PyMOL CGO cylinders between C-alpha atoms (Angstrom):
from pymol import cmd
from pymol.cgo import CYLINDER

trace = [
    CYLINDER, 9.73, 30.16, -33.14, 8.20, 26.13, -32.62, 0.3, 1, 1, 1, 1, 1, 1,
    CYLINDER, 8.20, 26.13, -32.62, 11.30, 24.80, -31.24, 0.3, 1, 1, 1, 1, 1, 1,
    CYLINDER, 11.30, 24.80, -31.24, 10.48, 27.57, -28.42, 0.3, 1, 1, 1, 1, 1, 1,
    CYLINDER, 10.48, 27.57, -28.42, 6.99, 26.92, -27.63, 0.3, 1, 1, 1, 1, 1, 1,
    CYLINDER, 6.99, 26.92, -27.63, 7.48, 23.17, -27.75, 0.3, 1, 1, 1, 1, 1, 1,
    CYLINDER, 7.48, 23.17, -27.75, 10.10, 24.02, -24.78, 0.3, 1, 1, 1, 1, 1, 1,
    CYLINDER, 10.10, 24.02, -24.78, 7.76, 26.07, -23.05, 0.3, 1, 1, 1, 1, 1, 1,
    CYLINDER, 7.76, 26.07, -23.05, 5.02, 23.24, -23.39, 0.3, 1, 1, 1, 1, 1, 1,
    CYLINDER, 5.02, 23.24, -23.39, 8.01, 20.83, -21.93, 0.3, 1, 1, 1, 1, 1, 1,
    CYLINDER, 8.01, 20.83, -21.93, 8.93, 22.97, -19.03, 0.3, 1, 1, 1, 1, 1, 1,
    CYLINDER, 8.93, 22.97, -19.03, 4.93, 23.18, -18.25, 0.3, 1, 1, 1, 1, 1, 1,
    CYLINDER, 4.93, 23.18, -18.25, 4.55, 19.50, -18.43, 0.3, 1, 1, 1, 1, 1, 1,
    CYLINDER, 4.55, 19.50, -18.43, 7.66, 19.06, -15.98, 0.3, 1, 1, 1, 1, 1, 1,
    CYLINDER, 7.66, 19.06, -15.98, 6.35, 21.65, -13.57, 0.3, 1, 1, 1, 1, 1, 1,
    CYLINDER, 6.35, 21.65, -13.57, 3.06, 20.13, -13.11, 0.3, 1, 1, 1, 1, 1, 1,
    CYLINDER, 3.06, 20.13, -13.11, 4.29, 16.74, -12.39, 0.3, 1, 1, 1, 1, 1, 1,
    CYLINDER, 4.29, 16.74, -12.39, 6.82, 18.42, -9.69, 0.3, 1, 1, 1, 1, 1, 1,
    CYLINDER, 6.82, 18.42, -9.69, 3.90, 20.28, -8.31, 0.3, 1, 1, 1, 1, 1, 1,
    CYLINDER, 3.90, 20.28, -8.31, 1.82, 16.79, -8.44, 0.3, 1, 1, 1, 1, 1, 1,
    CYLINDER, 1.82, 16.79, -8.44, 5.09, 15.06, -6.39, 0.3, 1, 1, 1, 1, 1, 1,
    CYLINDER, 5.09, 15.06, -6.39, 4.52, 17.40, -3.94, 0.3, 1, 1, 1, 1, 1, 1,
    CYLINDER, 4.52, 17.40, -3.94, 0.87, 17.00, -3.57, 0.3, 1, 1, 1, 1, 1, 1,
    CYLINDER, 0.87, 17.00, -3.57, 1.33, 13.44, -2.55, 0.3, 1, 1, 1, 1, 1, 1,
    CYLINDER, 1.33, 13.44, -2.55, 3.86, 14.02, -0.16, 0.3, 1, 1, 1, 1, 1, 1,
    CYLINDER, 3.86, 14.02, -0.16, 3.29, 12.56, 3.32, 0.3, 1, 1, 1, 1, 1, 1,
    CYLINDER, 3.29, 12.56, 3.32, 1.70, 15.14, 5.34, 0.3, 1, 1, 1, 1, 1, 1,
    CYLINDER, 1.70, 15.14, 5.34, -1.79, 16.34, 6.68, 0.3, 1, 1, 1, 1, 1, 1,
    CYLINDER, -1.79, 16.34, 6.68, -4.67, 15.60, 4.55, 0.3, 1, 1, 1, 1, 1, 1,
    CYLINDER, -4.67, 15.60, 4.55, -2.29, 14.53, 1.56, 0.3, 1, 1, 1, 1, 1, 1,
    CYLINDER, -2.29, 14.53, 1.56, -4.07, 10.63, 2.08, 0.3, 1, 1, 1, 1, 1, 1,
    CYLINDER, -4.07, 10.63, 2.08, -4.33, 8.52, -0.51, 0.3, 1, 1, 1, 1, 1, 1,
    CYLINDER, -4.33, 8.52, -0.51, -6.38, 5.17, -0.07, 0.3, 1, 1, 1, 1, 1, 1,
    CYLINDER, -6.38, 5.17, -0.07, -4.18, 2.07, -1.67, 0.3, 1, 1, 1, 1, 1, 1,
    CYLINDER, -4.18, 2.07, -1.67, -5.68, -1.68, -1.71, 0.3, 1, 1, 1, 1, 1, 1,
    CYLINDER, -5.68, -1.68, -1.71, -2.60, -4.04, -2.06, 0.3, 1, 1, 1, 1, 1, 1,
    CYLINDER, -2.60, -4.04, -2.06, -2.99, -7.82, -2.64, 0.3, 1, 1, 1, 1, 1, 1,
    CYLINDER, -2.99, -7.82, -2.64, -1.73, -9.62, 0.42, 0.3, 1, 1, 1, 1, 1, 1,
    CYLINDER, -1.73, -9.62, 0.42, -1.16, -6.90, 2.60, 0.3, 1, 1, 1, 1, 1, 1,
    CYLINDER, -1.16, -6.90, 2.60, 0.55, -8.56, 5.94, 0.3, 1, 1, 1, 1, 1, 1,
    CYLINDER, 0.55, -8.56, 5.94, -0.61, -5.39, 8.08, 0.3, 1, 1, 1, 1, 1, 1,
    CYLINDER, -0.61, -5.39, 8.08, -4.23, -6.40, 7.07, 0.3, 1, 1, 1, 1, 1, 1,
    CYLINDER, -4.23, -6.40, 7.07, -3.96, -9.83, 8.58, 0.3, 1, 1, 1, 1, 1, 1,
    CYLINDER, -3.96, -9.83, 8.58, -2.08, -7.88, 11.96, 0.3, 1, 1, 1, 1, 1, 1,
    CYLINDER, -2.08, -7.88, 11.96, -4.99, -6.01, 12.19, 0.3, 1, 1, 1, 1, 1, 1,
    CYLINDER, -4.99, -6.01, 12.19, -7.66, -8.92, 11.42, 0.3, 1, 1, 1, 1, 1, 1,
    CYLINDER, -7.66, -8.92, 11.42, -5.65, -10.70, 14.27, 0.3, 1, 1, 1, 1, 1, 1,
    CYLINDER, -5.65, -10.70, 14.27, -6.20, -7.70, 16.72, 0.3, 1, 1, 1, 1, 1, 1,
    CYLINDER, -6.20, -7.70, 16.72, -10.12, -8.53, 16.25, 0.3, 1, 1, 1, 1, 1, 1,
    CYLINDER, -10.12, -8.53, 16.25, -9.78, -12.44, 16.50, 0.3, 1, 1, 1, 1, 1, 1,
    CYLINDER, -9.78, -12.44, 16.50, -7.59, -11.85, 19.49, 0.3, 1, 1, 1, 1, 1, 1,
    CYLINDER, -7.59, -11.85, 19.49, -10.83, -10.01, 20.95, 0.3, 1, 1, 1, 1, 1, 1,
    CYLINDER, -10.83, -10.01, 20.95, -13.24, -12.85, 20.21, 0.3, 1, 1, 1, 1, 1, 1,
    CYLINDER, -13.24, -12.85, 20.21, -10.89, -15.21, 22.14, 0.3, 1, 1, 1, 1, 1, 1,
    CYLINDER, -10.89, -15.21, 22.14, -10.70, -13.40, 25.31, 0.3, 1, 1, 1, 1, 1, 1,
    CYLINDER, -10.70, -13.40, 25.31, -14.13, -12.79, 25.31, 0.3, 1, 1, 1, 1, 1, 1,
    CYLINDER, -14.13, -12.79, 25.31, -13.99, -16.72, 25.79, 0.3, 1, 1, 1, 1, 1, 1,
    CYLINDER, -13.99, -16.72, 25.79, -11.58, -16.44, 27.86, 0.3, 1, 1, 1, 1, 1, 1,
    CYLINDER, -11.58, -16.44, 27.86, -14.21, -14.44, 30.09, 0.3, 1, 1, 1, 1, 1, 1,
    CYLINDER, -14.21, -14.44, 30.09, -17.05, -16.71, 30.15, 0.3, 1, 1, 1, 1, 1, 1,
    CYLINDER, -17.05, -16.71, 30.15, -14.77, -18.67, 32.74, 0.3, 1, 1, 1, 1, 1, 1,
    CYLINDER, -14.77, -18.67, 32.74, -12.04, -16.22, 33.92, 0.3, 1, 1, 1, 1, 1, 1,
    CYLINDER, -12.04, -16.22, 33.92, -13.05, -12.35, 35.47, 0.3, 1, 1, 1, 1, 1, 1,
    CYLINDER, -13.05, -12.35, 35.47, -11.35, -9.43, 34.39, 0.3, 1, 1, 1, 1, 1, 1,
    CYLINDER, -11.35, -9.43, 34.39, -10.94, -11.04, 30.31, 0.3, 1, 1, 1, 1, 1, 1,
    CYLINDER, -10.94, -11.04, 30.31, -14.69, -9.79, 29.32, 0.3, 1, 1, 1, 1, 1, 1,
    CYLINDER, -14.69, -9.79, 29.32, -13.10, -6.33, 30.02, 0.3, 1, 1, 1, 1, 1, 1,
    CYLINDER, -13.10, -6.33, 30.02, -9.95, -6.88, 28.00, 0.3, 1, 1, 1, 1, 1, 1,
    CYLINDER, -9.95, -6.88, 28.00, -12.00, -8.11, 25.25, 0.3, 1, 1, 1, 1, 1, 1,
    CYLINDER, -12.00, -8.11, 25.25, -13.89, -4.86, 24.76, 0.3, 1, 1, 1, 1, 1, 1,
    CYLINDER, -13.89, -4.86, 24.76, -10.78, -2.82, 24.92, 0.3, 1, 1, 1, 1, 1, 1,
    CYLINDER, -10.78, -2.82, 24.92, -9.26, -5.00, 22.42, 0.3, 1, 1, 1, 1, 1, 1,
    CYLINDER, -9.26, -5.00, 22.42, -12.40, -4.93, 20.22, 0.3, 1, 1, 1, 1, 1, 1,
    CYLINDER, -12.40, -4.93, 20.22, -12.37, -1.12, 19.82, 0.3, 1, 1, 1, 1, 1, 1,
    CYLINDER, -12.37, -1.12, 19.82, -8.39, -1.09, 19.48, 0.3, 1, 1, 1, 1, 1, 1,
    CYLINDER, -8.39, -1.09, 19.48, -8.84, -3.09, 16.73, 0.3, 1, 1, 1, 1, 1, 1,
    CYLINDER, -8.84, -3.09, 16.73, -11.55, -0.42, 15.51, 0.3, 1, 1, 1, 1, 1, 1,
    CYLINDER, -11.55, -0.42, 15.51, -9.46, 2.21, 15.69, 0.3, 1, 1, 1, 1, 1, 1,
    CYLINDER, -9.46, 2.21, 15.69, -6.62, 0.49, 13.92, 0.3, 1, 1, 1, 1, 1, 1,
    CYLINDER, -6.62, 0.49, 13.92, -8.81, -0.20, 11.04, 0.3, 1, 1, 1, 1, 1, 1,
    CYLINDER, -8.81, -0.20, 11.04, -9.44, 3.04, 10.37, 0.3, 1, 1, 1, 1, 1, 1,
    CYLINDER, -9.44, 3.04, 10.37, -5.87, 4.28, 10.83, 0.3, 1, 1, 1, 1, 1, 1,
    CYLINDER, -5.87, 4.28, 10.83, -4.66, 1.02, 8.66, 0.3, 1, 1, 1, 1, 1, 1,
    CYLINDER, -4.66, 1.02, 8.66, -6.98, 2.95, 6.11, 0.3, 1, 1, 1, 1, 1, 1,
    CYLINDER, -6.98, 2.95, 6.11, -5.51, 6.33, 6.06, 0.3, 1, 1, 1, 1, 1, 1,
    CYLINDER, -5.51, 6.33, 6.06, -2.11, 5.81, 3.57, 0.3, 1, 1, 1, 1, 1, 1,
    CYLINDER, -2.11, 5.81, 3.57, -0.01, 8.35, 2.38, 0.3, 1, 1, 1, 1, 1, 1,
    CYLINDER, -0.01, 8.35, 2.38, 2.36, 7.75, -0.24, 0.3, 1, 1, 1, 1, 1, 1,
    CYLINDER, 2.36, 7.75, -0.24, 5.84, 8.91, -1.11, 0.3, 1, 1, 1, 1, 1, 1,
    CYLINDER, 5.84, 8.91, -1.11, 7.29, 9.13, -4.29, 0.3, 1, 1, 1, 1, 1, 1,
    CYLINDER, 7.29, 9.13, -4.29, 11.09, 9.22, -4.95, 0.3, 1, 1, 1, 1, 1, 1,
    CYLINDER, 11.09, 9.22, -4.95, 13.42, 8.67, -7.63, 0.3, 1, 1, 1, 1, 1, 1,
    CYLINDER, 13.42, 8.67, -7.63, 12.82, 4.73, -8.38, 0.3, 1, 1, 1, 1, 1, 1,
    CYLINDER, 12.82, 4.73, -8.38, 10.49, 3.99, -5.56, 0.3, 1, 1, 1, 1, 1, 1,
    CYLINDER, 10.49, 3.99, -5.56, 6.79, 4.79, -4.00, 0.3, 1, 1, 1, 1, 1, 1,
    CYLINDER, 6.79, 4.79, -4.00, 6.47, 4.68, -0.29, 0.3, 1, 1, 1, 1, 1, 1,
    CYLINDER, 6.47, 4.68, -0.29, 2.99, 3.72, 0.90, 0.3, 1, 1, 1, 1, 1, 1,
    CYLINDER, 2.99, 3.72, 0.90, 2.87, 4.17, 4.92, 0.3, 1, 1, 1, 1, 1, 1,
    CYLINDER, 2.87, 4.17, 4.92, 0.29, 3.04, 6.87, 0.3, 1, 1, 1, 1, 1, 1,
    CYLINDER, 0.29, 3.04, 6.87, 0.54, 4.55, 10.54, 0.3, 1, 1, 1, 1, 1, 1,
    CYLINDER, 0.54, 4.55, 10.54, 1.42, 2.12, 13.40, 0.3, 1, 1, 1, 1, 1, 1,
    CYLINDER, 1.42, 2.12, 13.40, 1.47, -0.70, 9.85, 0.3, 1, 1, 1, 1, 1, 1,
    CYLINDER, 1.47, -0.70, 9.85, 4.88, 0.23, 8.86, 0.3, 1, 1, 1, 1, 1, 1,
    CYLINDER, 4.88, 0.23, 8.86, 5.69, 0.75, 5.15, 0.3, 1, 1, 1, 1, 1, 1,
    CYLINDER, 5.69, 0.75, 5.15, 5.15, -0.86, 1.80, 0.3, 1, 1, 1, 1, 1, 1,
    CYLINDER, 5.15, -0.86, 1.80, 8.07, -0.21, -1.48, 0.3, 1, 1, 1, 1, 1, 1,
    CYLINDER, 8.07, -0.21, -1.48, 6.97, -0.52, -4.76, 0.3, 1, 1, 1, 1, 1, 1,
    CYLINDER, 6.97, -0.52, -4.76, 9.76, -0.24, -6.53, 0.3, 1, 1, 1, 1, 1, 1,
    CYLINDER, 9.76, -0.24, -6.53, 9.38, 1.31, -10.21, 0.3, 1, 1, 1, 1, 1, 1,
    CYLINDER, 9.38, 1.31, -10.21, 11.19, -0.73, -12.49, 0.3, 1, 1, 1, 1, 1, 1,
    CYLINDER, 11.19, -0.73, -12.49, 9.42, -3.66, -11.04, 0.3, 1, 1, 1, 1, 1, 1,
    CYLINDER, 9.42, -3.66, -11.04, 6.26, -2.33, -12.16, 0.3, 1, 1, 1, 1, 1, 1,
    CYLINDER, 6.26, -2.33, -12.16, 5.08, -4.39, -15.18, 0.3, 1, 1, 1, 1, 1, 1,
    CYLINDER, 5.08, -4.39, -15.18, 1.80, -2.65, -16.37, 0.3, 1, 1, 1, 1, 1, 1,
    CYLINDER, 1.80, -2.65, -16.37, -0.68, -0.04, -14.76, 0.3, 1, 1, 1, 1, 1, 1,
    CYLINDER, -0.68, -0.04, -14.76, -3.99, 0.65, -15.94, 0.3, 1, 1, 1, 1, 1, 1,
    CYLINDER, -3.99, 0.65, -15.94, -6.45, 3.47, -15.03, 0.3, 1, 1, 1, 1, 1, 1,
    CYLINDER, -6.45, 3.47, -15.03, -10.07, 1.69, -14.30, 0.3, 1, 1, 1, 1, 1, 1,
    CYLINDER, -10.07, 1.69, -14.30, -13.08, 2.45, -14.12, 0.3, 1, 1, 1, 1, 1, 1,
    CYLINDER, -13.08, 2.45, -14.12, -14.55, 1.96, -10.38, 0.3, 1, 1, 1, 1, 1, 1,
    CYLINDER, -14.55, 1.96, -10.38, -17.30, 0.34, -10.55, 0.3, 1, 1, 1, 1, 1, 1,
    CYLINDER, -17.30, 0.34, -10.55, -18.51, 0.88, -6.88, 0.3, 1, 1, 1, 1, 1, 1,
    CYLINDER, -18.51, 0.88, -6.88, -19.00, 4.73, -7.76, 0.3, 1, 1, 1, 1, 1, 1,
    CYLINDER, -19.00, 4.73, -7.76, -21.33, 3.60, -10.08, 0.3, 1, 1, 1, 1, 1, 1,
    CYLINDER, -21.33, 3.60, -10.08, -23.19, 2.10, -8.11, 0.3, 1, 1, 1, 1, 1, 1,
    CYLINDER, -23.19, 2.10, -8.11, -22.48, 4.40, -4.82, 0.3, 1, 1, 1, 1, 1, 1,
    CYLINDER, -22.48, 4.40, -4.82, -26.09, 5.90, -3.93, 0.3, 1, 1, 1, 1, 1, 1,
    CYLINDER, -26.09, 5.90, -3.93, -27.00, 1.97, -3.78, 0.3, 1, 1, 1, 1, 1, 1,
    CYLINDER, -27.00, 1.97, -3.78, -23.95, 1.68, -1.46, 0.3, 1, 1, 1, 1, 1, 1,
    CYLINDER, -23.95, 1.68, -1.46, -24.85, 4.22, 0.16, 0.3, 1, 1, 1, 1, 1, 1,
    CYLINDER, -24.85, 4.22, 0.16, -28.66, 3.36, 0.93, 0.3, 1, 1, 1, 1, 1, 1,
    CYLINDER, -28.66, 3.36, 0.93, -27.25, -0.36, 2.33, 0.3, 1, 1, 1, 1, 1, 1,
    CYLINDER, -27.25, -0.36, 2.33, -25.22, 1.77, 4.77, 0.3, 1, 1, 1, 1, 1, 1,
    CYLINDER, -25.22, 1.77, 4.77, -27.99, 4.19, 5.97, 0.3, 1, 1, 1, 1, 1, 1,
    CYLINDER, -27.99, 4.19, 5.97, -30.78, 0.99, 6.25, 0.3, 1, 1, 1, 1, 1, 1,
    CYLINDER, -30.78, 0.99, 6.25, -27.83, -1.10, 8.20, 0.3, 1, 1, 1, 1, 1, 1,
    CYLINDER, -27.83, -1.10, 8.20, -27.30, 1.65, 10.55, 0.3, 1, 1, 1, 1, 1, 1,
    CYLINDER, -27.30, 1.65, 10.55, -31.27, 2.54, 11.05, 0.3, 1, 1, 1, 1, 1, 1,
    CYLINDER, -31.27, 2.54, 11.05, -31.34, -1.55, 11.93, 0.3, 1, 1, 1, 1, 1, 1,
    CYLINDER, -31.34, -1.55, 11.93, -28.27, -1.62, 14.37, 0.3, 1, 1, 1, 1, 1, 1,
    CYLINDER, -28.27, -1.62, 14.37, -29.44, 1.51, 16.60, 0.3, 1, 1, 1, 1, 1, 1,
    CYLINDER, -29.44, 1.51, 16.60, -32.87, 0.42, 16.68, 0.3, 1, 1, 1, 1, 1, 1,
    CYLINDER, -32.87, 0.42, 16.68, -32.07, -3.12, 17.71, 0.3, 1, 1, 1, 1, 1, 1,
    CYLINDER, -32.07, -3.12, 17.71, -30.19, -1.29, 20.82, 0.3, 1, 1, 1, 1, 1, 1,
    CYLINDER, -30.19, -1.29, 20.82, -32.60, 1.06, 21.40, 0.3, 1, 1, 1, 1, 1, 1,
    CYLINDER, -32.60, 1.06, 21.40, -34.88, -1.60, 22.02, 0.3, 1, 1, 1, 1, 1, 1,
    CYLINDER, -34.88, -1.60, 22.02, -32.78, -4.00, 23.97, 0.3, 1, 1, 1, 1, 1, 1,
    CYLINDER, -32.78, -4.00, 23.97, -32.07, -1.12, 26.13, 0.3, 1, 1, 1, 1, 1, 1,
    CYLINDER, -32.07, -1.12, 26.13, -35.80, -0.47, 26.21, 0.3, 1, 1, 1, 1, 1, 1,
    CYLINDER, -35.80, -0.47, 26.21, -36.31, -4.25, 27.50, 0.3, 1, 1, 1, 1, 1, 1,
    CYLINDER, -36.31, -4.25, 27.50, -33.49, -4.13, 30.12, 0.3, 1, 1, 1, 1, 1, 1,
    CYLINDER, -33.49, -4.13, 30.12, -34.73, -1.17, 31.48, 0.3, 1, 1, 1, 1, 1, 1,
    CYLINDER, -34.73, -1.17, 31.48, -38.66, -2.17, 31.68, 0.3, 1, 1, 1, 1, 1, 1,
    CYLINDER, -38.66, -2.17, 31.68, -37.54, -5.79, 33.17, 0.3, 1, 1, 1, 1, 1, 1,
    CYLINDER, -37.54, -5.79, 33.17, -35.20, -3.49, 36.01, 0.3, 1, 1, 1, 1, 1, 1,
    CYLINDER, -35.20, -3.49, 36.01, -31.86, -4.76, 35.01, 0.3, 1, 1, 1, 1, 1, 1,
    CYLINDER, -31.86, -4.76, 35.01, -29.01, -4.42, 37.32, 0.3, 1, 1, 1, 1, 1, 1,
    CYLINDER, -29.01, -4.42, 37.32, -26.65, -1.34, 36.13, 0.3, 1, 1, 1, 1, 1, 1,
    CYLINDER, -26.65, -1.34, 36.13, -23.65, -3.49, 35.10, 0.3, 1, 1, 1, 1, 1, 1,
    CYLINDER, -23.65, -3.49, 35.10, -26.22, -5.52, 33.04, 0.3, 1, 1, 1, 1, 1, 1,
    CYLINDER, -26.22, -5.52, 33.04, -26.87, -2.67, 30.89, 0.3, 1, 1, 1, 1, 1, 1,
    CYLINDER, -26.87, -2.67, 30.89, -23.77, -1.39, 31.02, 0.3, 1, 1, 1, 1, 1, 1,
    CYLINDER, -23.77, -1.39, 31.02, -22.51, -4.77, 29.14, 0.3, 1, 1, 1, 1, 1, 1,
    CYLINDER, -22.51, -4.77, 29.14, -25.25, -4.73, 26.83, 0.3, 1, 1, 1, 1, 1, 1,
    CYLINDER, -25.25, -4.73, 26.83, -24.41, -1.54, 25.35, 0.3, 1, 1, 1, 1, 1, 1,
    CYLINDER, -24.41, -1.54, 25.35, -20.40, -2.40, 24.94, 0.3, 1, 1, 1, 1, 1, 1,
    CYLINDER, -20.40, -2.40, 24.94, -21.51, -5.65, 23.11, 0.3, 1, 1, 1, 1, 1, 1,
    CYLINDER, -21.51, -5.65, 23.11, -23.98, -4.13, 21.04, 0.3, 1, 1, 1, 1, 1, 1,
    CYLINDER, -23.98, -4.13, 21.04, -22.10, -1.46, 20.75, 0.3, 1, 1, 1, 1, 1, 1,
    CYLINDER, -22.10, -1.46, 20.75, -19.02, -3.76, 18.89, 0.3, 1, 1, 1, 1, 1, 1,
    CYLINDER, -19.02, -3.76, 18.89, -20.86, -4.86, 15.67, 0.3, 1, 1, 1, 1, 1, 1,
    CYLINDER, -20.86, -4.86, 15.67, -21.95, -0.60, 14.97, 0.3, 1, 1, 1, 1, 1, 1,
    CYLINDER, -21.95, -0.60, 14.97, -18.18, 0.35, 15.63, 0.3, 1, 1, 1, 1, 1, 1,
    CYLINDER, -18.18, 0.35, 15.63, -17.00, -2.20, 13.68, 0.3, 1, 1, 1, 1, 1, 1,
    CYLINDER, -17.00, -2.20, 13.68, -19.32, -1.10, 10.62, 0.3, 1, 1, 1, 1, 1, 1,
    CYLINDER, -19.32, -1.10, 10.62, -19.02, 2.44, 11.02, 0.3, 1, 1, 1, 1, 1, 1,
    CYLINDER, -19.02, 2.44, 11.02, -15.19, 1.71, 10.30, 0.3, 1, 1, 1, 1, 1, 1,
    CYLINDER, -15.19, 1.71, 10.30, -15.99, -0.37, 7.32, 0.3, 1, 1, 1, 1, 1, 1,
    CYLINDER, -15.99, -0.37, 7.32, -18.34, 2.61, 6.07, 0.3, 1, 1, 1, 1, 1, 1,
    CYLINDER, -18.34, 2.61, 6.07, -15.67, 5.14, 6.55, 0.3, 1, 1, 1, 1, 1, 1,
    CYLINDER, -15.67, 5.14, 6.55, -13.47, 3.08, 4.65, 0.3, 1, 1, 1, 1, 1, 1,
    CYLINDER, -13.47, 3.08, 4.65, -15.53, 1.98, 2.30, 0.3, 1, 1, 1, 1, 1, 1,
    CYLINDER, -15.53, 1.98, 2.30, -16.78, 5.68, 1.49, 0.3, 1, 1, 1, 1, 1, 1,
    CYLINDER, -16.78, 5.68, 1.49, -13.45, 7.21, 0.94, 0.3, 1, 1, 1, 1, 1, 1,
    CYLINDER, -13.45, 7.21, 0.94, -13.43, 4.89, -1.99, 0.3, 1, 1, 1, 1, 1, 1,
    CYLINDER, -13.43, 4.89, -1.99, -16.72, 5.37, -3.40, 0.3, 1, 1, 1, 1, 1, 1,
    CYLINDER, -16.72, 5.37, -3.40, -16.10, 9.26, -4.40, 0.3, 1, 1, 1, 1, 1, 1,
    CYLINDER, -16.10, 9.26, -4.40, -13.43, 8.22, -6.51, 0.3, 1, 1, 1, 1, 1, 1,
    CYLINDER, -13.43, 8.22, -6.51, -14.55, 7.59, -10.39, 0.3, 1, 1, 1, 1, 1, 1,
    CYLINDER, -14.55, 7.59, -10.39, -12.12, 5.86, -11.33, 0.3, 1, 1, 1, 1, 1, 1,
    CYLINDER, -12.12, 5.86, -11.33, -9.09, 4.01, -9.94, 0.3, 1, 1, 1, 1, 1, 1,
    CYLINDER, -9.09, 4.01, -9.94, -5.35, 3.37, -11.22, 0.3, 1, 1, 1, 1, 1, 1,
    CYLINDER, -5.35, 3.37, -11.22, -4.08, -0.34, -11.04, 0.3, 1, 1, 1, 1, 1, 1,
    CYLINDER, -4.08, -0.34, -11.04, -0.43, -1.04, -10.87, 0.3, 1, 1, 1, 1, 1, 1,
    CYLINDER, -0.43, -1.04, -10.87, 0.59, -4.99, -11.62, 0.3, 1, 1, 1, 1, 1, 1,
    CYLINDER, 0.59, -4.99, -11.62, 4.26, -6.23, -10.87, 0.3, 1, 1, 1, 1, 1, 1,
    CYLINDER, 4.26, -6.23, -10.87, 5.74, -9.81, -10.87, 0.3, 1, 1, 1, 1, 1, 1,
    CYLINDER, 5.74, -9.81, -10.87, 3.95, -10.69, -7.54, 0.3, 1, 1, 1, 1, 1, 1,
    CYLINDER, 3.95, -10.69, -7.54, 1.88, -8.46, -6.69, 0.3, 1, 1, 1, 1, 1, 1,
    CYLINDER, 1.88, -8.46, -6.69, -1.14, -5.39, -7.38, 0.3, 1, 1, 1, 1, 1, 1,
    CYLINDER, -1.14, -5.39, -7.38, -1.74, -2.54, -5.87, 0.3, 1, 1, 1, 1, 1, 1,
    CYLINDER, -1.74, -2.54, -5.87, -4.45, -0.04, -6.28, 0.3, 1, 1, 1, 1, 1, 1,
    CYLINDER, -4.45, -0.04, -6.28, -4.61, 3.40, -5.54, 0.3, 1, 1, 1, 1, 1, 1,
    CYLINDER, -4.61, 3.40, -5.54, -7.29, 5.72, -5.53, 0.3, 1, 1, 1, 1, 1, 1,
    CYLINDER, -7.29, 5.72, -5.53, -5.84, 9.46, -6.21, 0.3, 1, 1, 1, 1, 1, 1,
    CYLINDER, -5.84, 9.46, -6.21, -7.76, 12.63, -7.41, 0.3, 1, 1, 1, 1, 1, 1,
    CYLINDER, -7.76, 12.63, -7.41, -6.07, 12.60, -10.40, 0.3, 1, 1, 1, 1, 1, 1,
    CYLINDER, -6.07, 12.60, -10.40, -5.10, 9.07, -11.54, 0.3, 1, 1, 1, 1, 1, 1,
    CYLINDER, -5.10, 9.07, -11.54, -3.53, 9.71, -15.22, 0.3, 1, 1, 1, 1, 1, 1,
    CYLINDER, -3.53, 9.71, -15.22, -0.65, 12.34, -13.57, 0.3, 1, 1, 1, 1, 1, 1,
    CYLINDER, -0.65, 12.34, -13.57, -0.68, 10.01, -11.00, 0.3, 1, 1, 1, 1, 1, 1,
    CYLINDER, -0.68, 10.01, -11.00, 0.30, 7.41, -13.33, 0.3, 1, 1, 1, 1, 1, 1,
    CYLINDER, 0.30, 7.41, -13.33, 2.89, 9.38, -14.80, 0.3, 1, 1, 1, 1, 1, 1,
    CYLINDER, 2.89, 9.38, -14.80, 4.68, 9.90, -11.85, 0.3, 1, 1, 1, 1, 1, 1,
    CYLINDER, 4.68, 9.90, -11.85, 4.92, 6.35, -10.77, 0.3, 1, 1, 1, 1, 1, 1,
    CYLINDER, 4.92, 6.35, -10.77, 6.14, 5.41, -13.92, 0.3, 1, 1, 1, 1, 1, 1,
    CYLINDER, 6.14, 5.41, -13.92, 8.98, 7.71, -14.12, 0.3, 1, 1, 1, 1, 1, 1,
    CYLINDER, 8.98, 7.71, -14.12, 12.25, 6.17, -12.36, 0.3, 1, 1, 1, 1, 1, 1,
    CYLINDER, 12.25, 6.17, -12.36, 15.85, 6.88, -13.52, 0.3, 1, 1, 1, 1, 1, 1,
]
cmd.load_cgo(trace, "trace")
């Protein structure tokens, strides 16, 4: 009787793990945020924003580069949002972390030296973060509105007004992207830190304890 009960419990655990594996497969809505130490894809994304600044400098001397700078900047902001939409694919021996347009990062399960379920301190202070974000949003939008009013009072030409809106919106768009990425982490009270000899990974799954069991399993 006790053996049958133990077998049933074991089967229940296995089935639960299988369902969890299916839940974290890449697909619509199956997204797990991941922070990776020394992430080369982050360097590529930041480089795109730096190129935009370079184009702005060239735009002072050469016509046409200013428009190219705006396009590059907003592409960089979109890339920042997409960069954070990581999906996690699990196999028997590895964890594949996919970033749209930035390729994949492979975490071999046999290379894992330590896993830690830790408290997310950002979650503790999330309301302070929210107040800061709301305050910054009001400040930035008020600044744009005030500048537009000033240009209208001075009867500035339309092309100058358009440039003002585009330039002022640059900082706002970057702030919105950063706000979006941070907000996705603030809602998690705990996180899972995974260490290897060379790198560290921080996962933000809905159920860190179950996710830890899955990624430490390997054939």
